[in-house]
Every structure is written in structure tokens, then in C-alpha cells.
All heavy atoms as a GROMACS GRO file, in nm:
protein
  576
    1MET      N    1  10.628  -9.217  -1.838
    1MET     CA    2  10.620  -9.068  -1.814
    1MET      C    3  10.547  -9.039  -1.684
    1MET      O    4  10.574  -8.943  -1.623
    1MET     CB    5  10.552  -8.997  -1.932
    1MET     CG    6  10.633  -9.009  -2.058
    1MET     SD    7  10.558  -8.926  -2.203
    1MET     CE    8  10.394  -8.898  -2.177
    2ILE      N    9  10.448  -9.120  -1.649
    2ILE     CA   10  10.369  -9.093  -1.534
    2ILE      C   11  10.436  -9.135  -1.404
    2ILE      O   12  10.430  -9.062  -1.303
    2ILE     CB   13  10.230  -9.166  -1.547
    2ILE    CG1   14  10.153  -9.102  -1.662
    2ILE    CG2   15  10.150  -9.158  -1.418
    2ILE    CD1   16  10.028  -9.177  -1.698
    3ASN      N   17  10.504  -9.249  -1.403
    3ASN     CA   18  10.563  -9.304  -1.282
    3ASN      C   19  10.658  -9.205  -1.210
    3ASN      O   20  10.648  -9.197  -1.089
    3ASN     CB   21  10.623  -9.438  -1.306
    3ASN     CG   22  10.520  -9.544  -1.337
    3ASN    OD1   23  10.404  -9.527  -1.305
    3ASN    ND2   24  10.561  -9.651  -1.397
    4PRO      N   25  10.747  -9.141  -1.280
    4PRO     CA   26  10.839  -9.048  -1.207
    4PRO      C   27  10.764  -8.934  -1.138
    4PRO      O   28  10.796  -8.897  -1.023
    4PRO     CB   29  10.928  -8.992  -1.314
    4PRO     CG   30  10.926  -9.098  -1.424
    4PRO     CD   31  10.788  -9.153  -1.416
    5VAL      N   32  10.659  -8.879  -1.202
    5VAL     CA   33  10.586  -8.771  -1.138
    5VAL      C   34  10.505  -8.824  -1.023
    5VAL      O   35  10.499  -8.759  -0.915
    5VAL     CB   36  10.491  -8.703  -1.249
    5VAL    CG1   37  10.400  -8.601  -1.179
    5VAL    CG2   38  10.573  -8.643  -1.355
    6ALA      N   39  10.445  -8.941  -1.039
    6ALA     CA   40  10.369  -9.004  -0.930
    6ALA      C   41  10.455  -9.028  -0.810
    6ALA      O   42  10.416  -9.007  -0.691
    6ALA     CB   43  10.300  -9.126  -0.977
    7SER      N   44  10.578  -9.073  -0.837
    7SER     CA   45  10.672  -9.100  -0.726
    7SER      C   46  10.698  -8.974  -0.651
    7SER      O   47  10.702  -8.972  -0.528
    7SER     CB   48  10.800  -9.163  -0.786
    7SER     OG   49  10.894  -9.178  -0.684
    8ILE      N   50  10.722  -8.865  -0.717
    8ILE     CA   51  10.753  -8.733  -0.654
    8ILE      C   52  10.634  -8.694  -0.567
    8ILE      O   53  10.649  -8.641  -0.460
    8ILE     CB   54  10.784  -8.624  -0.755
    8ILE    CG1   55  10.917  -8.654  -0.822
    8ILE    CG2   56  10.782  -8.483  -0.692
    8ILE    CD1   57  10.949  -8.569  -0.947
    9LEU      N   58  10.510  -8.724  -0.617
    9LEU     CA   59  10.390  -8.684  -0.548
    9LEU      C   60  10.348  -8.782  -0.443
    9LEU      O   61  10.251  -8.763  -0.366
    9LEU     CB   62  10.274  -8.667  -0.648
    9LEU     CG   63  10.292  -8.552  -0.748
    9LEU    CD1   64  10.179  -8.559  -0.851
    9LEU    CD2   65  10.295  -8.420  -0.681
   10GLY      N   66  10.428  -8.893  -0.430
   10GLY     CA   67  10.397  -8.994  -0.329
   10GLY      C   68  10.275  -9.084  -0.361
   10GLY      O   69  10.216  -9.141  -0.273
   11ILE      N   70  10.245  -9.097  -0.491
   11ILE     CA   71  10.137  -9.182  -0.539
   11ILE      C   72  10.189  -9.320  -0.568
   11ILE      O   73  10.281  -9.333  -0.652
   11ILE     CB   74  10.066  -9.124  -0.663
   11ILE    CG1   75  10.012  -8.987  -0.627
   11ILE    CG2   76   9.955  -9.214  -0.713
   11ILE    CD1   77   9.964  -8.906  -0.752
   12PRO      N   78  10.144  -9.423  -0.499
   12PRO     CA   79  10.195  -9.562  -0.524
   12PRO      C   80  10.157  -9.608  -0.665
   12PRO      O   81  10.047  -9.575  -0.715
   12PRO     CB   82  10.125  -9.647  -0.419
   12PRO     CG   83  10.037  -9.561  -0.344
   12PRO     CD   84  10.041  -9.419  -0.393
   13GLN      N   85  10.240  -9.687  -0.725
   13GLN     CA   86  10.220  -9.739  -0.866
   13GLN      C   87  10.090  -9.814  -0.873
   13GLN      O   88  10.024  -9.816  -0.978
   13GLN     CB   89  10.338  -9.819  -0.912
   13GLN     CG   90  10.454  -9.733  -0.947
   13GLN     CD   91  10.558  -9.809  -1.023
   13GLN    OE1   92  10.554  -9.931  -1.041
   13GLN    NE2   93  10.655  -9.737  -1.072
   14GLU      N   94  10.049  -9.881  -0.766
   14GLU     CA   95   9.922  -9.963  -0.773
   14GLU      C   96   9.799  -9.872  -0.785
   14GLU      O   97   9.692  -9.918  -0.812
   14GLU     CB   98   9.911 -10.061  -0.659
   14GLU     CG   99   9.904  -9.996  -0.524
   14GLU     CD  100  10.036  -9.980  -0.452
   14GLU    OE1  101  10.143  -9.996  -0.515
   14GLU    OE2  102  10.035  -9.951  -0.332
   15ASN      N  103   9.817  -9.742  -0.761
   15ASN     CA  104   9.706  -9.646  -0.773
   15ASN      C  105   9.708  -9.574  -0.905
   15ASN      O  106   9.640  -9.474  -0.919
   15ASN     CB  107   9.707  -9.550  -0.659
   15ASN     CG  108   9.666  -9.609  -0.528
   15ASN    OD1  109   9.623  -9.724  -0.525
   15ASN    ND2  110   9.683  -9.535  -0.422
   16ILE      N  111   9.790  -9.616  -0.998
   16ILE     CA  112   9.806  -9.550  -1.127
   16ILE      C  113   9.740  -9.644  -1.234
   16ILE      O  114   9.773  -9.763  -1.245
   16ILE     CB  115   9.951  -9.522  -1.164
   16ILE    CG1  116  10.013  -9.431  -1.063
   16ILE    CG2  117   9.960  -9.464  -1.307
   16ILE    CD1  118  10.168  -9.420  -1.076
   17PHE      N  119   9.649  -9.589  -1.310
   17PHE     CA  120   9.584  -9.662  -1.417
   17PHE      C  121   9.603  -9.576  -1.548
   17PHE      O  122   9.542  -9.467  -1.552
   17PHE     CB  123   9.436  -9.683  -1.393
   17PHE     CG  124   9.416  -9.764  -1.266
   17PHE    CD1  125   9.418  -9.701  -1.138
   17PHE    CD2  126   9.406  -9.900  -1.270
   17PHE    CE1  127   9.402  -9.774  -1.024
   17PHE    CE2  128   9.389  -9.976  -1.154
   17PHE     CZ  129   9.390  -9.916  -1.032
   18ALA      N  130   9.684  -9.622  -1.639
   18ALA     CA  131   9.719  -9.539  -1.755
   18ALA      C  132   9.749  -9.626  -1.873
   18ALA      O  133   9.776  -9.747  -1.862
   18ALA     CB  134   9.840  -9.456  -1.720
   19ASN      N  135   9.747  -9.560  -1.989
   19ASN     CA  136   9.784  -9.638  -2.108
   19ASN      C  137   9.924  -9.677  -2.105
   19ASN      O  138  10.012  -9.604  -2.060
   19ASN     CB  139   9.765  -9.540  -2.233
   19ASN     CG  140   9.618  -9.514  -2.261
   19ASN    OD1  141   9.528  -9.588  -2.231
   19ASN    ND2  142   9.592  -9.401  -2.323
   20GLN      N  143   9.950  -9.799  -2.154
   20GLN     CA  144  10.086  -9.848  -2.166
   20GLN      C  145  10.129  -9.829  -2.313
   20GLN      O  146  10.067  -9.886  -2.399
   20GLN     CB  147  10.092  -9.997  -2.129
   20GLN     CG  148  10.231 -10.064  -2.138
   20GLN     CD  149  10.325 -10.013  -2.034
   20GLN    OE1  150  10.282  -9.985  -1.922
   20GLN    NE2  151  10.449 -10.002  -2.065
   21LEU      N  152  10.228  -9.742  -2.336
   21LEU     CA  153  10.272  -9.720  -2.470
   21LEU      C  154  10.369  -9.833  -2.513
   21LEU      O  155  10.452  -9.882  -2.430
   21LEU     CB  156  10.344  -9.584  -2.478
   21LEU     CG  157  10.271  -9.463  -2.433
   21LEU    CD1  158  10.357  -9.336  -2.449
   21LEU    CD2  159  10.140  -9.446  -2.511
   22LEU      N  160  10.362  -9.870  -2.640
   22LEU     CA  161  10.442  -9.980  -2.691
   22LEU      C  162  10.538  -9.924  -2.792
   22LEU      O  163  10.502  -9.844  -2.878
   22LEU     CB  164  10.355 -10.087  -2.755
   22LEU     CG  165  10.246 -10.149  -2.666
   22LEU    CD1  166  10.161 -10.245  -2.746
   22LEU    CD2  167  10.308 -10.218  -2.549
   23PHE      N  168  10.668  -9.963  -2.783
   23PHE     CA  169  10.771  -9.917  -2.874
   23PHE      C  170  10.844 -10.034  -2.928
   23PHE      O  171  10.861 -10.135  -2.863
   23PHE     CB  172  10.869  -9.828  -2.799
   23PHE     CG  173  10.808  -9.700  -2.751
   23PHE    CD1  174  10.752  -9.691  -2.622
   23PHE    CD2  175  10.800  -9.589  -2.832
   23PHE    CE1  176  10.696  -9.572  -2.576
   23PHE    CE2  177  10.743  -9.468  -2.788
   23PHE     CZ  178  10.690  -9.461  -2.661
   24GLY      N  179  10.889 -10.022  -3.052
   24GLY     CA  180  10.968 -10.129  -3.115
   24GLY      C  181  11.117 -10.124  -3.076
   24GLY      O  182  11.157 -10.034  -2.998
   25SER      N  183  11.191 -10.220  -3.128
   25SER     CA  184  11.331 -10.228  -3.085
   25SER      C  185  11.415 -10.110  -3.129
   25SER      O  186  11.524 -10.080  -3.070
   25SER     CB  187  11.397 -10.352  -3.143
   25SER     OG  188  11.382 -10.359  -3.289
   26SER      N  189  11.371 -10.037  -3.232
   26SER     CA  190  11.440  -9.912  -3.276
   26SER      C  191  11.385  -9.786  -3.215
   26SER      O  192  11.424  -9.680  -3.251
   26SER     CB  193  11.431  -9.899  -3.430
   26SER     OG  194  11.489 -10.012  -3.489
   27GLY      N  195  11.289  -9.806  -3.117
   27GLY     CA  196  11.235  -9.693  -3.048
   27GLY      C  197  11.112  -9.633  -3.118
   27GLY      O  198  11.058  -9.535  -3.070
   28GLU      N  199  11.063  -9.696  -3.224
   28GLU     CA  200  10.946  -9.644  -3.290
   28GLU      C  201  10.820  -9.675  -3.214
   28GLU      O  202  10.808  -9.781  -3.158
   28GLU     CB  203  10.941  -9.700  -3.438
   28GLU     CG  204  10.899  -9.845  -3.453
   28GLU     CD  205  11.013  -9.944  -3.437
   28GLU    OE1  206  11.125  -9.906  -3.389
   28GLU    OE2  207  10.999 -10.058  -3.470
   29PHE      N  208  10.729  -9.584  -3.220
   29PHE     CA  209  10.600  -9.599  -3.150
   29PHE      C  210  10.517  -9.702  -3.224
   29PHE      O  211  10.492  -9.691  -3.340
   29PHE     CB  212  10.530  -9.468  -3.141
   29PHE     CG  213  10.393  -9.472  -3.076
   29PHE    CD1  214  10.375  -9.504  -2.942
   29PHE    CD2  215  10.278  -9.448  -3.150
   29PHE    CE1  216  10.251  -9.506  -2.879
   29PHE    CE2  217  10.151  -9.454  -3.094
   29PHE     CZ  218  10.141  -9.485  -2.956
   30LEU      N  219  10.467  -9.803  -3.149
   30LEU     CA  220  10.383  -9.908  -3.212
   30LEU      C  221  10.236  -9.896  -3.175
   30LEU      O  222  10.151  -9.957  -3.238
   30LEU     CB  223  10.440 -10.045  -3.168
   30LEU     CG  224  10.574 -10.076  -3.206
   30LEU    CD1  225  10.617 -10.216  -3.149
   30LEU    CD2  226  10.593 -10.082  -3.360
   31GLY      N  227  10.202  -9.820  -3.075
   31GLY     CA  228  10.067  -9.806  -3.036
   31GLY      C  229  10.046  -9.822  -2.883
   31GLY      O  230  10.137  -9.805  -2.805
   32PHE      N  231   9.927  -9.864  -2.839
   32PHE     CA  232   9.895  -9.882  -2.704
   32PHE      C  233   9.867 -10.033  -2.669
   32PHE      O  234   9.827 -10.108  -2.760
   32PHE     CB  235   9.763  -9.807  -2.666
   32PHE     CG  236   9.772  -9.661  -2.692
   32PHE    CD1  237   9.720  -9.602  -2.799
   32PHE    CD2  238   9.830  -9.579  -2.594
   32PHE    CE1  239   9.726  -9.462  -2.819
   32PHE    CE2  240   9.835  -9.442  -2.611
   32PHE     CZ  241   9.788  -9.387  -2.723
   33ASP      N  242   9.891 -10.069  -2.553
   33ASP     CA  243   9.855 -10.201  -2.502
   33ASP      C  244   9.695 -10.204  -2.492
   33ASP      O  245   9.640 -10.138  -2.409
   33ASP     CB  246   9.915 -10.229  -2.366
   33ASP     CG  247   9.875 -10.364  -2.312
   33ASP    OD1  248   9.790 -10.437  -2.369
   33ASP    OD2  249   9.930 -10.403  -2.205
   34THR      N  250   9.635 -10.270  -2.584
   34THR     CA  251   9.491 -10.274  -2.591
   34THR      C  252   9.426 -10.354  -2.480
   34THR      O  253   9.305 -10.355  -2.462
   34THR     CB  254   9.438 -10.326  -2.724
   34THR    OG1  255   9.496 -10.452  -2.752
   34THR    CG2  256   9.480 -10.232  -2.839
   35ASN      N  257   9.504 -10.423  -2.396
   35ASN     CA  258   9.454 -10.496  -2.277
   35ASN      C  259   9.416 -10.397  -2.169
   35ASN      O  260   9.346 -10.433  -2.078
   35ASN     CB  261   9.554 -10.598  -2.231
   35ASN     CG  262   9.569 -10.710  -2.325
   35ASN    OD1  263   9.481 -10.758  -2.392
   35ASN    ND2  264   9.694 -10.753  -2.347
   36GLU      N  265   9.472 -10.275  -2.171
   36GLU     CA  266   9.440 -10.172  -2.074
   36GLU      C  267   9.308 -10.111  -2.105
   36GLU      O  268   9.287 -10.060  -2.222
   36GLU     CB  269   9.550 -10.066  -2.071
   36GLU     CG  270   9.687 -10.114  -2.030
   36GLU     CD  271   9.691 -10.146  -1.880
   36GLU    OE1  272   9.608 -10.099  -1.802
   36GLU    OE2  273   9.782 -10.222  -1.840
   37PRO      N  274   9.210 -10.107  -2.013
   37PRO     CA  275   9.082 -10.044  -2.048
   37PRO      C  276   9.090  -9.896  -2.082
   37PRO      O  277   9.013  -9.847  -2.157
   37PRO     CB  278   8.997 -10.063  -1.922
   37PRO     CG  279   9.090 -10.095  -1.812
   37PRO     CD  280   9.215 -10.154  -1.877
   38THR      N  281   9.198  -9.834  -2.032
   38THR     CA  282   9.215  -9.690  -2.058
   38THR      C  283   9.256  -9.662  -2.202
   38THR      O  284   9.266  -9.545  -2.246
   38THR     CB  285   9.318  -9.631  -1.964
   38THR    OG1  286   9.438  -9.704  -1.976
   38THR    CG2  287   9.268  -9.629  -1.824
   39SER      N  288   9.285  -9.764  -2.281
   39SER     CA  289   9.335  -9.743  -2.420
   39SER      C  290   9.224  -9.735  -2.519
   39SER      O  291   9.247  -9.705  -2.639
   39SER     CB  292   9.426  -9.855  -2.462
   39SER     OG  293   9.348  -9.979  -2.476
   40ARG      N  294   9.100  -9.752  -2.479
   40ARG     CA  295   8.990  -9.747  -2.578
   40ARG      C  296   8.880  -9.653  -2.532
   40ARG      O  297   8.865  -9.621  -2.417
   40ARG     CB  298   8.936  -9.886  -2.604
   40ARG     CG  299   8.894  -9.967  -2.481
   40ARG     CD  300   8.868 -10.112  -2.515
   40ARG     NE  301   8.848 -10.190  -2.395
   40ARG     CZ  302   8.946 -10.247  -2.328
   40ARG    NH1  303   9.071 -10.240  -2.370
   40ARG    NH2  304   8.923 -10.318  -2.220
   41SER      N  305   8.801  -9.611  -2.629
   41SER     CA  306   8.694  -9.519  -2.604
   41SER      C  307   8.595  -9.578  -2.500
   41SER      O  308   8.557  -9.696  -2.508
   41SER     CB  309   8.616  -9.491  -2.732
   41SER     OG  310   8.510  -9.397  -2.710
   42GLY      N  311   8.562  -9.502  -2.400
   42GLY     CA  312   8.475  -9.545  -2.290
   42GLY      C  313   8.549  -9.622  -2.182
   42GLY      O  314   8.490  -9.645  -2.077
   43GLY      N  315   8.672  -9.662  -2.206
   43GLY     CA  316   8.744  -9.740  -2.109
   43GLY      C  317   8.780  -9.672  -1.976
   43GLY      O  318   8.787  -9.732  -1.875
   44LYS      N  319   8.807  -9.541  -1.993
   44LYS     CA  320   8.847  -9.467  -1.869
   44LYS      C  321   8.726  -9.457  -1.774
   44LYS      O  322   8.745  -9.473  -1.650
   44LYS     CB  323   8.899  -9.330  -1.906
   44LYS     CG  324   9.032  -9.340  -1.980
   44LYS     CD  325   9.086  -9.212  -2.025
   44LYS     CE  326   9.212  -9.235  -2.101
   44LYS     NZ  327   9.272  -9.120  -2.155
   45ALA      N  328   8.607  -9.442  -1.826
   45ALA     CA  329   8.490  -9.438  -1.734
   45ALA      C  330   8.470  -9.576  -1.671
   45ALA      O  331   8.438  -9.582  -1.547
   45ALA     CB  332   8.365  -9.402  -1.816
   46ILE      N  333   8.492  -9.681  -1.740
   46ILE     CA  334   8.482  -9.818  -1.684
   46ILE      C  335   8.591  -9.836  -1.578
   46ILE      O  336   8.564  -9.891  -1.465
   46ILE     CB  337   8.501  -9.926  -1.797
   46ILE    CG1  338   8.381  -9.920  -1.886
   46ILE    CG2  339   8.521 -10.063  -1.738
   46ILE    CD1  340   8.395  -9.998  -2.011
   47ALA      N  341   8.716  -9.789  -1.602
   47ALA     CA  342   8.822  -9.804  -1.503
   47ALA      C  343   8.783  -9.727  -1.376
   47ALA      O  344   8.803  -9.778  -1.265
   47ALA     CB  345   8.954  -9.753  -1.559
   48VAL      N  346   8.730  -9.603  -1.391
   48VAL     CA  347   8.694  -9.525  -1.273
   48VAL      C  348   8.586  -9.600  -1.196
   48VAL      O  349   8.595  -9.609  -1.069
   48VAL     CB  350   8.643  -9.382  -1.318
   48VAL    CG1  351   8.576  -9.311  -1.197
   48VAL    CG2  352   8.761  -9.302  -1.368
   49GLN      N  353   8.484  -9.652  -1.261
   49GLN     CA  354   8.381  -9.734  -1.191
   49GLN      C  355   8.435  -9.847  -1.115
   49GLN      O  356   8.400  -9.877  -1.002
   49GLN     CB  357   8.274  -9.774  -1.294
   49GLN     CG  358   8.194  -9.663  -1.344
   49GLN     CD  359   8.103  -9.707  -1.457
   49GLN    OE1  360   8.108  -9.821  -1.502
   49GLN    NE2  361   8.022  -9.616  -1.513
   50GLN      N  362   8.529  -9.923  -1.179
   50GLN     CA  363   8.591 -10.040  -1.117
   50GLN      C  364   8.672  -9.996  -0.998
   50GLN      O  365   8.662 -10.063  -0.892
   50GLN     CB  366   8.675 -10.115  -1.215
   50GLN     CG  367   8.597 -10.181  -1.321
   50GLN     CD  368   8.684 -10.249  -1.427
   50GLN    OE1  369   8.802 -10.214  -1.442
   50GLN    NE2  370   8.627 -10.333  -1.508
   51ILE      N  371   8.749  -9.891  -1.006
   51ILE     CA  372   8.830  -9.847  -0.896
   51ILE      C  373   8.743  -9.802  -0.780
   51ILE      O  374   8.772  -9.845  -0.666
   51ILE     CB  375   8.925  -9.732  -0.940
   51ILE    CG1  376   9.023  -9.779  -1.045
   51ILE    CG2  377   8.998  -9.665  -0.822
   51ILE    CD1  378   9.090  -9.670  -1.123
   52ARG      N  379   8.640  -9.728  -0.810
   52ARG     CA  380   8.549  -9.686  -0.701
   52ARG      C  381   8.484  -9.805  -0.629
   52ARG      O  382   8.469  -9.805  -0.510
   52ARG     CB  383   8.442  -9.591  -0.761
   52ARG     CG  384   8.490  -9.451  -0.779
   52ARG     CD  385   8.378  -9.364  -0.823
   52ARG     NE  386   8.415  -9.224  -0.809
   52ARG     CZ  387   8.352  -9.128  -0.861
   52ARG    NH1  388   8.239  -9.145  -0.926
   52ARG    NH2  389   8.395  -9.001  -0.846
   53LYS      N  390   8.444  -9.902  -0.708
   53LYS     CA  391   8.378 -10.024  -0.649
   53LYS      C  392   8.476 -10.098  -0.563
   53LYS      O  393   8.446 -10.133  -0.446
   53LYS     CB  394   8.331 -10.112  -0.764
   53LYS     CG  395   8.254 -10.236  -0.714
   53LYS     CD  396   8.203 -10.316  -0.832
   53LYS     CE  397   8.138 -10.446  -0.781
   53LYS     NZ  398   8.088 -10.524  -0.893
   54VAL      N  399   8.596 -10.122  -0.613
   54VAL     CA  400   8.696 -10.200  -0.536
   54VAL      C  401   8.747 -10.126  -0.417
   54VAL      O  402   8.760 -10.184  -0.306
   54VAL     CB  403   8.812 -10.245  -0.629
   54VAL    CG1  404   8.930 -10.306  -0.554
   54VAL    CG2  405   8.765 -10.340  -0.736
   55LYS      N  406   8.780 -10.001  -0.432
   55LYS     CA  407   8.841  -9.919  -0.326
   55LYS      C  408   8.744  -9.852  -0.236
   55LYS      O  409   8.775  -9.808  -0.128
   55LYS     CB  410   8.939  -9.817  -0.386
   55LYS     CG  411   9.049  -9.877  -0.470
   55LYS     CD  412   9.157  -9.935  -0.383
   55LYS     CE  413   9.279  -9.972  -0.461
   55LYS     NZ  414   9.390 -10.015  -0.380
   56GLY      N  415   8.619  -9.833  -0.280
   56GLY     CA  416   8.520  -9.766  -0.202
   56GLY      C  417   8.543  -9.617  -0.189
   56GLY      O  418   8.492  -9.553  -0.095
   57TYR      N  419   8.608  -9.555  -0.285
   57TYR     CA  420   8.636  -9.412  -0.282
   57TYR      C  421   8.511  -9.332  -0.300
   57TYR      O  422   8.427  -9.363  -0.384
   57TYR     CB  423   8.734  -9.370  -0.389
   57TYR     CG  424   8.876  -9.427  -0.379
   57TYR    CD1  425   8.946  -9.465  -0.490
   57TYR    CD2  426   8.934  -9.442  -0.250
   57TYR    CE1  427   9.074  -9.515  -0.476
   57TYR    CE2  428   9.061  -9.494  -0.239
   57TYR     CZ  429   9.131  -9.531  -0.351
   57TYR     OH  430   9.256  -9.581  -0.338
   58LYS      N  431   8.500  -9.225  -0.217
   58LYS     CA  432   8.388  -9.134  -0.233
   58LYS      C  433   8.434  -9.015  -0.319
   58LYS      O  434   8.365  -8.955  -0.398
   58LYS     CB  435   8.334  -9.085  -0.102
   58LYS     CG  436   8.271  -9.195  -0.030
   58LYS     CD  437   8.214  -9.147   0.109
   58LYS     CE  438   8.151  -9.271   0.171
   58LYS     NZ  439   8.134  -9.258   0.307
   59ALA      N  440   8.564  -8.975  -0.300
   59ALA     CA  441   8.627  -8.870  -0.382
   59ALA      C  442   8.726  -8.936  -0.473
   59ALA      O  443   8.792  -9.036  -0.435
   59ALA     CB  444   8.692  -8.765  -0.287
   60PHE      N  445   8.739  -8.877  -0.590
   60PHE     CA  446   8.832  -8.939  -0.687
   60PHE      C  447   8.892  -8.829  -0.774
   60PHE      O  448   8.824  -8.734  -0.811
   60PHE     CB  449   8.747  -9.030  -0.779
   60PHE     CG  450   8.820  -9.125  -0.864
   60PHE    CD1  451   8.843  -9.253  -0.816
   60PHE    CD2  452   8.867  -9.089  -0.984
   60PHE    CE1  453   8.915  -9.342  -0.891
   60PHE    CE2  454   8.938  -9.178  -1.066
   60PHE     CZ  455   8.965  -9.310  -1.016
   61VAL      N  456   9.021  -8.836  -0.804
   61VAL     CA  457   9.092  -8.744  -0.883
   61VAL      C  458   9.135  -8.813  -1.014
   61VAL      O  459   9.198  -8.920  -1.004
   61VAL     CB  460   9.215  -8.679  -0.814
   61VAL    CG1  461   9.289  -8.591  -0.911
   61VAL    CG2  462   9.169  -8.608  -0.691
   62MET      N  463   9.108  -8.755  -1.126
   62MET     CA  464   9.150  -8.810  -1.253
   62MET      C  465   9.222  -8.700  -1.326
   62MET      O  466   9.170  -8.588  -1.338
   62MET     CB  467   9.031  -8.861  -1.335
   62MET     CG  468   9.067  -8.918  -1.466
   62MET     SD  469   8.924  -8.976  -1.546
   62MET     CE  470   8.969  -8.963  -1.714
   63ILE      N  471   9.340  -8.733  -1.379
   63ILE     CA  472   9.417  -8.635  -1.461
   63ILE      C  473   9.427  -8.688  -1.599
   63ILE      O  474   9.464  -8.805  -1.623
   63ILE     CB  475   9.560  -8.618  -1.397
   63ILE    CG1  476   9.547  -8.571  -1.253
   63ILE    CG2  477   9.643  -8.523  -1.484
   63ILE    CD1  478   9.675  -8.576  -1.172
   64GLY      N  479   9.396  -8.604  -1.694
   64GLY     CA  480   9.403  -8.646  -1.834
   64GLY      C  481   9.437  -8.531  -1.924
   64GLY      O  482   9.435  -8.418  -1.887
   65ASP      N  483   9.471  -8.570  -2.048
   65ASP     CA  484   9.510  -8.467  -2.146
   65ASP      C  485   9.452  -8.487  -2.280
   65ASP      O  486   9.493  -8.431  -2.383
   65ASP     CB  487   9.665  -8.467  -2.159
   65ASP     CG  488   9.718  -8.598  -2.213
   65ASP    OD1  489   9.640  -8.691  -2.232
   65ASP    OD2  490   9.836  -8.602  -2.246
   66GLY      N  491   9.342  -8.566  -2.291
   66GLY     CA  492   9.287  -8.589  -2.420
   66GLY      C  493   9.133  -8.598  -2.418
   66GLY      O  494   9.067  -8.588  -2.320
   67ALA      N  495   9.078  -8.613  -2.543
   67ALA     CA  496   8.933  -8.614  -2.559
   67ALA      C  497   8.873  -8.731  -2.486
   67ALA      O  498   8.759  -8.721  -2.433
   67ALA     CB  499   8.902  -8.624  -2.708
   68THR      N  500   8.937  -8.847  -2.478
   68THR     CA  501   8.873  -8.959  -2.409
   68THR      C  502   8.868  -8.935  -2.259
   68THR      O  503   8.783  -8.995  -2.191
   68THR     CB  504   8.951  -9.088  -2.435
   68THR    OG1  505   9.084  -9.078  -2.397
   68THR    CG2  506   8.941  -9.128  -2.585
   69ASP      N  507   8.947  -8.846  -2.209
   69ASP     CA  508   8.941  -8.809  -2.067
   69ASP      C  509   8.810  -8.731  -2.040
   69ASP      O  510   8.750  -8.747  -1.931
   69ASP     CB  511   9.061  -8.724  -2.026
   69ASP     CG  512   9.188  -8.797  -2.046
   69ASP    OD1  513   9.196  -8.917  -2.007
   69ASP    OD2  514   9.285  -8.742  -2.099
   70LEU      N  515   8.762  -8.659  -2.135
   70LEU     CA  516   8.641  -8.582  -2.122
   70LEU      C  517   8.517  -8.674  -2.120
   70LEU      O  518   8.416  -8.644  -2.057
   70LEU     CB  519   8.620  -8.484  -2.237
   70LEU     CG  520   8.713  -8.365  -2.232
   70LEU    CD1  521   8.702  -8.282  -2.358
   70LEU    CD2  522   8.694  -8.283  -2.114
   71GLU      N  523   8.528  -8.794  -2.180
   71GLU     CA  524   8.418  -8.891  -2.174
   71GLU      C  525   8.380  -8.923  -2.036
   71GLU      O  526   8.262  -8.922  -1.998
   71GLU     CB  527   8.456  -9.018  -2.247
   71GLU     CG  528   8.471  -9.010  -2.393
   71GLU     CD  529   8.519  -9.139  -2.453
   71GLU    OE1  530   8.568  -9.224  -2.383
   71GLU    OE2  531   8.506  -9.152  -2.576
   72ASP      N  532   8.479  -8.944  -1.949
   72ASP     CA  533   8.453  -8.982  -1.811
   72ASP      C  534   8.394  -8.865  -1.737
   72ASP      O  535   8.300  -8.873  -1.658
   72ASP     CB  536   8.576  -9.034  -1.738
   72ASP     CG  537   8.541  -9.082  -1.601
   72ASP    OD1  538   8.459  -9.170  -1.582
   72ASP    OD2  539   8.594  -9.019  -1.504
   73PHE      N  540   8.450  -8.747  -1.757
   73PHE     CA  541   8.404  -8.624  -1.692
   73PHE      C  542   8.254  -8.602  -1.723
   73PHE      O  543   8.182  -8.565  -1.635
   73PHE     CB  544   8.488  -8.504  -1.740
   73PHE     CG  545   8.445  -8.377  -1.672
   73PHE    CD1  546   8.477  -8.356  -1.535
   73PHE    CD2  547   8.379  -8.284  -1.741
   73PHE    CE1  548   8.437  -8.232  -1.474
   73PHE    CE2  549   8.339  -8.164  -1.683
   73PHE     CZ  550   8.368  -8.138  -1.548
   74ALA      N  551   8.217  -8.624  -1.846
   74ALA     CA  552   8.079  -8.603  -1.887
   74ALA      C  553   7.983  -8.700  -1.821
   74ALA      O  554   7.866  -8.671  -1.803
   74ALA     CB  555   8.071  -8.612  -2.037
   75ARG      N  556   8.027  -8.817  -1.783
   75ARG     CA  557   7.944  -8.915  -1.724
   75ARG      C  558   7.928  -8.905  -1.576
   75ARG      O  559   7.844  -8.968  -1.513
   75ARG     CB  560   8.004  -9.054  -1.756
   75ARG     CG  561   7.999  -9.085  -1.899
   75ARG     CD  562   8.054  -9.222  -1.929
   75ARG     NE  563   8.065  -9.238  -2.077
   75ARG     CZ  564   8.110  -9.342  -2.133
   75ARG    NH1  565   8.145  -9.446  -2.061
   75ARG    NH2  566   8.116  -9.347  -2.267
   76HIS      N  567   8.011  -8.824  -1.504
   76HIS     CA  568   8.004  -8.815  -1.358
   76HIS      C  569   7.965  -8.677  -1.312
   76HIS      O  570   7.985  -8.580  -1.365
   76HIS     CB  571   8.137  -8.856  -1.294
   76HIS     CG  572   8.168  -9.000  -1.320
   76HIS    ND1  573   8.085  -9.100  -1.297
   76HIS    CD2  574   8.279  -9.058  -1.372
   76HIS    CE1  575   8.140  -9.216  -1.331
   76HIS    NE2  576   8.258  -9.192  -1.381
   0.00000   0.00000   0.00000
């Protein structure tokens, strides 16, 4: 869902960090890829810290739609 919007906005895929949704062969929702740090509580804040460290960003934009997105906002 994110990639088409990011493409329109000119955001490269390597700059997107998001939950990977998992679906079964019949299309049923199975959950999240738990290897992604963004899939667990506190993981988004860790991802933001890692991105800032690697990329050296001073300004950072995060878009979210859930309670775990607020965790990161509260920490910065």
C-alpha cells in the first residue's frame, strides 16, 4: 500500500521502512513479518534512531496511523 504512494511522491523504496503484511494463499491475513523492527512495540523508535545514525539526517519525517507511531513521537 505504501510503495505506490511513495512512487508518486518520488520517495525511493530504500527510504521506506514499514511493516510487511503477510497473507496466505487464499488471501487471508496472517500477521506481520516480525523481522521488521517496525512490527513490534518500540521498534519504530529504534528504526528512526538507526536511520538517523546511518544517514546523518537532521530533519526526519515519519508518517503513521497507529498507537505505536505515537511511541516514537513521544520520545523525540
